N, CA, C and O of each residue as an XYZ file, in Angstrom:
440
protein
N       0.833     13.356      7.578
C       2.157     12.165      6.626
C       2.548     11.350      7.363
O       2.841     11.829      8.459
N       2.746      9.949      7.246
C       3.352      9.089      7.696
C       4.912      8.765      7.464
O       5.142      9.106      6.303
N       6.057      8.270      8.038
C       6.988      8.045      8.166
C       6.644      6.111      7.364
O       6.815      5.165      8.133
N       6.271      5.867      6.127
C       5.867      4.704      5.885
C       6.090      4.484      4.058
O       6.047      5.302      3.139
N       6.304      3.195      4.079
C       6.662      3.005      2.598
C       5.189      2.259      1.938
O       5.000      1.054      1.771
N       4.078      3.599      1.584
C       2.957      2.655      1.081
C       2.770      2.153      0.035
O       1.650      1.964     -0.440
N       3.991      1.810     -0.579
C       3.835      0.694     -1.662
C       4.759     -0.013     -1.680
O       5.387     -0.449     -2.645
N       4.980     -0.268      0.061
C       6.027     -1.573      0.173
C       4.691     -2.000      1.611
O       5.156     -2.258      2.722
N       3.330     -2.023      1.441
C       2.512     -2.669      2.311
C       2.949     -1.801      3.758
O       3.390     -2.395      4.742
N       2.785     -0.561      3.722
C       2.982      0.471      4.399
C       4.162      0.426      5.532
O       4.093      1.431      6.241
N       5.269     -0.493      5.918
C       6.243     -0.697      6.232
C       6.702      0.835      6.734
O       6.727      1.872      6.072
N       7.091      0.587      8.287
C       7.567      1.880      8.595
C       9.251      1.995      7.875
O       9.937      1.052      7.482
N       9.720      3.966      7.872
C      10.434      4.470      7.283
C      11.107      5.307      8.096
O      10.949      6.527      8.114
N      12.158      4.444      9.044
C      12.814      5.328     10.332
C      14.153      5.794      9.519
O      14.600      5.443      8.428
N      14.631      6.775     10.547
C      15.988      7.360     10.001
C      15.890      8.443     10.437
O      15.024      8.947     11.151
N      17.288      9.046      9.777
C      17.754     10.478     10.134
C      17.373     11.295      8.494
O      17.911     11.086      7.406
N      16.268     12.247      8.844
C      16.072     13.322      7.980
C      17.388     14.174      7.920
O      17.949     14.781      8.832
N      17.805     14.023      6.288
C      18.933     14.451      5.691
C      18.203     15.970      5.364
O      18.564     17.082      5.750
N      17.272     15.663      4.675
C      17.020     16.803      3.651
C      15.457     17.241      3.833
O      14.662     16.377      3.464
N      15.044     18.120      4.206
C      13.327     18.384      4.313
C      12.911     19.775      4.138
O      13.250     20.673      4.909
N      12.128     19.947      3.050
C      11.334     21.304      2.916
C       9.509     21.226      3.180
O       8.757     20.615      2.421
N       9.180     21.785      4.084
C       7.961     22.158      4.485
C       7.427     22.980      3.280
O       8.046     23.721      2.516
N       6.214     22.677      3.313
C       5.309     23.617      2.602
C       4.488     24.617      3.456
O       4.033     24.459      4.589
N       4.408     25.786      2.548
C       3.795     26.770      3.225
C       3.126     27.489      2.426
O       2.545     27.018      1.448
N       3.121     28.965      2.804
C       1.931     29.759      1.950
C       0.646     29.741      2.458
O       0.165     28.965      3.284
N       0.042     30.852      1.771
C      -1.511     31.089      1.651
C      -2.239     29.980      1.621
O      -2.228     29.082      0.779
N      -3.009     30.117      2.793
C      -3.710     28.387      3.582
C      -3.511     27.087      3.230
O      -4.080     26.316      2.457
N      -2.607     27.015      3.944
C      -1.518     25.760      4.080
C      -1.197     25.952      5.501
O      -0.801     27.072      5.824
N      -1.298     25.086      6.360
C      -1.050     25.004      7.718
C      -0.207     23.684      7.919
O      -0.763     22.640      7.580
N       1.020     23.615      8.411
C       1.615     22.417      8.682
C       1.806     22.433     10.511
O       1.916     23.461     11.180
N       1.806     21.350     10.923
C       1.752     20.434     12.523
C       3.320     19.710     12.139
O       3.443     19.083     11.087
N       4.355     19.851     12.998
C       5.287     18.836     13.034
C       6.073     18.884     13.972
O       6.056     19.956     14.578
N       6.729     18.169     14.313
C       7.941     18.143     15.370
C       9.318     17.801     14.484
O      10.392     17.818     15.085
N       9.292     17.524     13.212
C      10.374     17.282     12.526
C      11.189     18.721     12.148
O      10.853     19.889     12.347
N      12.625     18.041     11.402
C      13.680     19.304     11.142
C      14.904     18.183     10.585
O      15.120     17.003     10.862
N      15.549     19.124      9.709
C      16.816     18.311      9.580
C      17.423     17.607     10.230
O      17.694     18.193     11.278
N      17.875     16.480     10.207
C      18.919     16.007     11.541
C      18.120     15.401     12.120
O      18.723     14.372     12.425
N      16.625     15.292     12.692
C      16.007     14.453     13.282
C      15.888     12.865     12.866
O      15.754     12.393     11.738
N      15.967     12.285     13.954
C      15.816     10.455     13.857
C      14.320      9.863     13.658
O      13.776      9.621     14.736
N      13.525      9.573     12.492
C      12.581      8.997     12.987
C      13.009      7.417     13.982
O      14.047      6.756     13.934
N      12.308      7.294     14.456
C      12.364      5.962     15.704
C      11.605      5.002     15.135
O      10.484      5.365     14.776
N      11.943      3.750     14.934
C      10.772      3.007     14.557
C      10.042      2.219     15.895
O       9.628      1.060     15.901
N      10.024      2.789     16.550
C       9.372      2.100     17.904
C       8.025      3.045     18.744
O       7.573      2.980     19.887
N       7.693      3.896     17.558
C       6.531      5.209     17.819
C       6.252      5.289     16.743
O       6.928      4.834     15.820
N       4.974      6.013     16.611
C       3.946      6.288     15.667
C       4.789      7.221     14.642
O       5.603      8.113     14.880
N       4.394      6.796     13.646
C       5.122      6.840     12.688
C       4.587      8.532     11.844
O       4.808      8.883     10.685
N       4.030      9.100     12.677
C       3.250     10.193     11.986
C       4.418     11.319     12.255
O       5.046     11.650     13.261
N       4.417     11.711     11.012
C       5.578     13.306     11.176
C       4.915     14.350     10.620
O       5.698     15.284     10.447
N       4.052     14.544     10.342
C       3.475     15.921     10.357
C       1.586     16.112      9.548
O       1.120     15.429      8.637
N       1.146     16.852     10.037
C      -0.195     17.121      9.410
C      -0.358     18.168      8.745
O       0.145     19.224      9.128
N      -0.998     18.096      7.761
C      -1.028     19.531      6.363
C      -2.131     19.678      6.610
O      -2.810     18.690      6.889
N      -2.657     20.885      6.594
C      -3.983     21.386      6.353
C      -3.828     22.413      5.167
O      -2.906     23.209      4.992
N      -5.255     22.149      4.186
C      -5.037     23.121      3.672
C      -6.489     23.460      3.422
O      -7.250     22.637      3.932
N      -7.068     24.429      2.789
C      -8.615     25.448      2.741
C      -8.504     26.355      1.636
O      -7.527     27.002      1.258
N      -9.760     26.288      1.148
C     -10.413     26.912      0.452
C     -11.599     27.550      0.506
O     -12.214     27.548      1.573
N     -12.234     28.340     -0.868
C     -13.530     28.881     -0.530
C     -14.383     27.657     -1.060
O     -15.591     27.781     -1.265
N     -13.872     26.760     -1.221
C     -14.556     25.708     -2.113
C     -13.970     24.448     -1.974
O     -13.004     24.573     -1.221
N     -14.102     23.266     -2.354
C     -13.553     22.064     -2.303
C     -12.137     21.905     -3.663
O     -11.030     21.379     -3.550
N     -12.707     22.522     -4.734
C     -11.834     22.555     -5.361
C     -10.700     23.365     -5.087
O      -9.583     22.944     -5.389
N     -10.852     24.504     -4.540
C      -9.632     24.953     -4.308
C      -8.828     24.768     -2.894
O      -7.679     25.142     -2.662
N      -9.570     24.211     -2.165
C      -8.892     22.917     -1.116
C      -7.996     22.154     -1.757
O      -6.789     21.964     -1.605
N      -8.935     21.687     -2.622
C      -7.677     20.542     -3.378
C      -6.682     20.829     -3.752
O      -5.610     20.265     -3.537
N      -7.011     22.260     -4.706
C      -5.499     22.568     -5.580
C      -4.601     23.218     -4.736
O      -3.497     23.572     -5.151
N      -5.090     23.470     -3.211
C      -4.406     24.281     -2.194
C      -3.456     23.249     -1.789
O      -2.265     23.472     -2.006
N      -3.818     22.102     -1.207
C      -3.311     20.847     -0.944
C      -2.051     19.869     -2.047
O      -1.017     19.253     -1.788
N      -2.808     20.150     -3.298
C      -1.637     19.611     -4.384
C      -0.950     20.100     -4.320
O       0.104     19.505     -4.096
N      -0.907     21.599     -4.455
C       0.372     22.639     -4.286
C       1.567     22.301     -2.877
O       2.767     22.119     -3.080
N       1.007     22.276     -1.670
C       1.170     22.227     -0.366
C       2.335     20.561     -0.713
O       3.562     20.571     -0.810
N       1.370     19.275     -0.831
C       1.853     18.222     -1.270
C       3.577     18.278     -1.854
O       4.622     17.947     -1.293
N       3.281     18.896     -3.326
C       4.248     19.376     -4.018
C       5.551     20.076     -3.847
O       6.547     20.038     -4.570
N       5.329     20.743     -2.704
C       6.068     21.375     -2.185
C       7.076     20.551     -0.967
O       8.259     20.830     -0.776
N       6.389     19.610     -0.305
C       6.837     18.887      0.778
C       7.992     17.977      0.452
O       7.645     17.358     -0.554
N       9.053     17.644      0.773
C       9.902     16.896      0.413
C      10.899     16.622      1.780
O      11.493     17.575      2.283
N      11.036     15.169      2.364
C      11.849     14.271      2.961
C      12.652     13.352      2.427
O      12.257     12.446      1.692
N      13.868     13.549      2.784
C      14.586     12.671      2.290
C      15.842     12.159      3.419
O      16.326     12.940      4.238
N      16.201     10.910      3.311
C      15.558     10.098      2.332
C      15.110      8.861      2.653
O      15.443      7.734      2.286
N      13.854      9.499      3.808
C      13.228      8.646      4.328
C      11.541      8.515      3.014
O      11.048      9.346      2.251
N      11.277      7.485      3.250
C      10.449      7.157      2.602
C       8.613      7.980      3.771
O       8.496      8.209      4.975
N       7.910      8.096      2.954
C       6.680      9.064      3.323
C       5.175      8.448      2.311
O       5.238      7.760      1.292
N       3.683      9.060      3.124
C       2.892      8.668      2.443
C       2.534      9.679      1.296
O       1.679      9.511      0.427
N       3.420     10.842      1.481
C       2.925     11.885      0.354
C       2.412     11.334     -0.799
O       1.409     11.769     -1.366
N       3.039     10.428     -1.149
C       2.745     10.123     -2.605
C       1.495      9.449     -2.620
O       0.863      9.486     -3.675
N       1.035      8.859     -1.679
C      -0.099      8.216     -1.437
C      -1.369      9.207     -1.779
O      -2.319      9.089     -2.553
N      -0.774     10.718     -0.427
C      -2.153     11.900     -0.600
C      -2.087     12.216     -2.089
O      -3.193     12.169     -2.629
N      -1.247     12.472     -2.747
C      -1.196     12.762     -4.338
C      -1.954     11.927     -5.142
O      -2.785     12.566     -5.786
N      -1.971     10.769     -5.335
C      -2.491      9.751     -5.900
C      -4.102      9.957     -5.314
O      -5.038     10.293     -6.039
N      -4.181      9.753     -4.234
C      -5.585     10.534     -3.762
C      -6.476     11.521     -3.905
O      -7.698     11.395     -3.980
N      -5.618     12.865     -3.957
C      -6.486     13.829     -4.664
C      -6.459     14.052     -6.039
O      -7.280     14.858     -6.477
N      -5.620     13.460     -6.886
C      -5.736     13.150     -8.928
C      -7.073     12.300     -8.995
O      -7.940     12.567     -9.827
N      -7.227     11.064     -7.907
C      -8.481     10.764     -8.722
C     -10.160     11.262     -8.567
O     -10.733     11.392     -7.485
N     -10.673     11.461     -9.691
C     -11.563     12.097     -9.973
C     -12.910     11.531     -9.221
O     -13.904     12.256     -9.268
N     -12.992     10.338     -8.566
C     -13.825     10.038     -7.230
C     -13.792     10.785     -6.099
O     -14.768     10.916     -5.360
N     -12.407     11.436     -5.862
C     -12.286     11.758     -5.051
C     -12.849     13.515     -4.749
O     -13.389     14.079     -3.798
N     -12.404     13.925     -6.054
C     -12.370     15.336     -6.450
C     -14.191     15.404     -6.223
O     -14.574     15.886     -5.157
N     -14.883     15.088     -6.880
C     -16.090     14.865     -7.230
C     -16.955     14.475     -5.588
O     -18.168     14.629     -5.452
N     -16.045     13.970     -4.485
C     -16.578     13.628     -3.428
C     -17.023     12.249     -3.444
O     -17.215     12.044     -2.245
N     -17.362     10.964     -4.173
C     -18.058      9.858     -4.512
C     -16.918      9.111     -3.996
O     -16.204      8.573     -4.841
N     -16.558      8.951     -2.536
C     -16.076      7.953     -2.062
C     -16.549      7.149     -0.834
O     -17.383      7.548     -0.020
N     -15.953      6.048     -0.810
C     -16.587      4.943      0.226
C     -15.554      4.486      0.927
O     -14.440      4.993      0.793
N     -15.782      3.499      1.742
C     -15.211      2.812      2.816
C     -14.333      2.063      2.157
O     -13.779      1.325      2.971
N     -13.896      1.875      0.964
C     -13.422      0.815      0.114
C     -12.347      1.881     -0.858
O     -11.443      1.601     -1.646
N     -12.790      2.914     -0.493
C     -11.840      4.148     -1.475
C     -10.169      3.762     -1.315
O      -9.580      3.294     -2.289
N      -9.706      3.911     -0.478
C      -8.021      3.384     -0.567
C      -7.772      2.256     -1.192
O      -6.923      2.175     -2.080
N      -8.413      1.380     -0.831
C      -8.072      0.060     -0.854
C      -8.647      0.417     -2.675
O      -7.648      0.342     -3.391
N      -9.316      0.597     -3.115
C      -9.405      0.919     -4.769
C      -8.087      1.352     -5.164
O      -7.485      0.603     -5.935
N      -7.399      2.641     -4.707
C      -6.751      3.087     -5.126
C      -5.218      2.212     -4.953
O      -4.339      1.983     -5.783
N      -5.301      1.969     -3.975
C      -4.121      0.726     -3.835
C      -4.196     -0.128     -4.758
O      -3.164     -0.209     -5.425
N      -5.229     -0.967     -5.129
C      -5.168     -1.927     -6.147
C      -4.869     -1.503     -7.533
O      -4.471     -2.376     -8.304
N      -5.019     -0.148     -8.011
C      -4.987      0.504     -9.670
C      -3.444      0.386     -9.579
O      -2.996      0.859    -10.623
N      -2.558      0.009     -8.870
C      -1.195      0.155     -9.348
C      -1.012     -1.034    -10.029
O       0.061     -1.269    -10.584
């Protein structure tokens, strides 16, 4: 998850985190360094978290990741959470039918 506005050409979204809800639970892992009150700098890597979800099969892992992304909330920082949700909702992704142009095509659908 990056502190970027994916709907605005992925511009950085630095600033102070006021509200934060991390996902968790069964089959979800989050690696991060952020916390409420943390200030995201415009001068360094915009990655704020890695979210890992797994399941017994692809469908279960996707369902787990969807739940985790729904739980993840950062305010007022803009993040790529919404982009990941869009990706997971595409039939082509669910079916594993993707190419190197997949993200570009998802972005064009707007």
